[in-house]
C-alpha positions as a Markdown table, in Angstrom:
| # | Residue | x | y | z |
|---|---|---|---|---|
| 1 | Unk | 94.2 | 131.9 | 158.0 |
| 2 | Unk | 91.1 | 130.1 | 159.2 |
| 3 | Unk | 87.5 | 130.9 | 158.4 |
| 4 | Unk | 86.9 | 133.0 | 161.4 |
| 5 | Unk | 89.8 | 135.3 | 160.5 |
| 6 | Unk | 88.5 | 135.7 | 156.9 |
| 7 | Unk | 85.0 | 136.4 | 158.2 |
| 8 | Unk | 86.3 | 139.0 | 160.6 |
| 9 | Unk | 88.3 | 140.8 | 157.9 |
| 10 | Unk | 85.3 | 140.8 | 155.5 |
| 11 | Unk | 82.9 | 142.1 | 158.2 |
| 12 | Unk | 85.4 | 144.8 | 159.1 |
| 13 | Unk | 85.6 | 146.0 | 155.5 |
| 14 | Unk | 81.8 | 146.1 | 154.9 |
| 15 | Unk | 80.9 | 149.1 | 157.2 |
| 16 | Unk | 83.8 | 151.1 | 155.6 |
| 17 | Unk | 82.5 | 150.4 | 152.1 |
| 18 | Unk | 79.0 | 151.3 | 153.2 |
| 19 | Unk | 80.1 | 154.5 | 154.7 |
| 20 | Unk | 82.0 | 155.4 | 151.5 |
| 21 | Unk | 78.9 | 154.6 | 149.4 |
| 22 | Unk | 76.7 | 156.7 | 151.6 |
| 23 | Unk | 79.1 | 159.6 | 151.4 |
| 24 | Unk | 79.2 | 159.4 | 147.6 |
| 25 | Unk | 75.4 | 159.4 | 147.4 |
| 26 | Unk | 75.2 | 162.4 | 149.8 |
| 27 | Unk | 77.8 | 164.3 | 147.8 |
| 28 | Unk | 76.0 | 163.5 | 144.6 |
| 29 | Unk | 72.7 | 164.9 | 145.9 |
| 30 | Unk | 74.5 | 168.0 | 147.1 |
| 31 | Unk | 76.1 | 168.5 | 143.7 |
| 32 | Unk | 72.7 | 168.1 | 142.1 |
| 33 | Unk | 71.2 | 170.7 | 144.4 |
| 34 | Unk | 74.1 | 173.0 | 143.6 |
| 35 | Unk | 73.6 | 172.5 | 139.9 |
| 36 | Unk | 69.9 | 173.3 | 140.2 |
| 37 | Unk | 70.6 | 176.5 | 142.2 |
| 38 | Unk | 73.3 | 177.7 | 139.7 |
| 39 | Unk | 70.9 | 177.0 | 136.8 |
| 40 | Unk | 68.2 | 179.0 | 138.5 |
| 41 | Unk | 70.7 | 181.9 | 139.1 |
| 42 | Unk | 71.9 | 181.8 | 135.5 |
| 43 | Unk | 68.3 | 181.8 | 134.2 |
| 44 | Unk | 67.6 | 184.9 | 136.3 |
| 45 | Unk | 70.8 | 186.6 | 135.0 |
| 46 | Unk | 69.9 | 185.8 | 131.4 |
| 47 | Unk | 66.4 | 187.3 | 131.9 |
| 48 | Unk | 67.9 | 190.4 | 133.5 |
| 49 | Unk | 70.4 | 190.8 | 130.6 |
| 50 | Unk | 67.6 | 190.4 | 128.0 |
| 51 | Unk | 65.5 | 193.0 | 129.7 |
| 52 | Unk | 68.4 | 195.4 | 129.9 |
| 53 | Unk | 69.3 | 194.8 | 126.3 |
| 54 | Unk | 65.7 | 195.5 | 125.2 |
| 55 | Unk | 65.8 | 198.8 | 127.1 |
| 56 | Unk | 69.0 | 199.8 | 125.5 |
| 57 | Unk | 67.6 | 198.9 | 122.1 |
| 58 | Unk | 64.6 | 201.1 | 122.7 |
| 59 | Unk | 66.8 | 204.0 | 123.7 |
| 60 | Unk | 69.0 | 203.6 | 120.7 |
| 61 | Unk | 66.0 | 203.4 | 118.4 |
| 62 | Unk | 64.6 | 206.6 | 119.9 |
| 63 | Unk | 67.9 | 208.4 | 119.4 |
| 64 | Unk | 68.3 | 207.2 | 115.9 |
| 65 | Unk | 64.7 | 208.2 | 115.0 |
| 66 | Unk | 65.4 | 211.7 | 116.6 |
| 67 | Unk | 68.5 | 212.0 | 114.4 |
| 68 | Unk | 66.7 | 210.9 | 111.3 |
| 69 | Unk | 63.9 | 213.3 | 111.9 |
| 70 | Unk | 66.4 | 216.2 | 112.2 |
| 71 | Unk | 67.8 | 215.6 | 108.7 |
């Protein structure tokens, strides 16, 4: 193979490699966005569960106090 053929093969492979690298970077940024979104949703869910647990604790404390006062 002469130099022109090698250069042609090399130049044909470069755009493919660049396209793959760009695709990897785009997917990585999308995964990062997804991770941030899921983290936000989990934080909201955790806050909701804590508020609900606090409400249930207050109800149970009130019921227990009512039972203790009766005896």
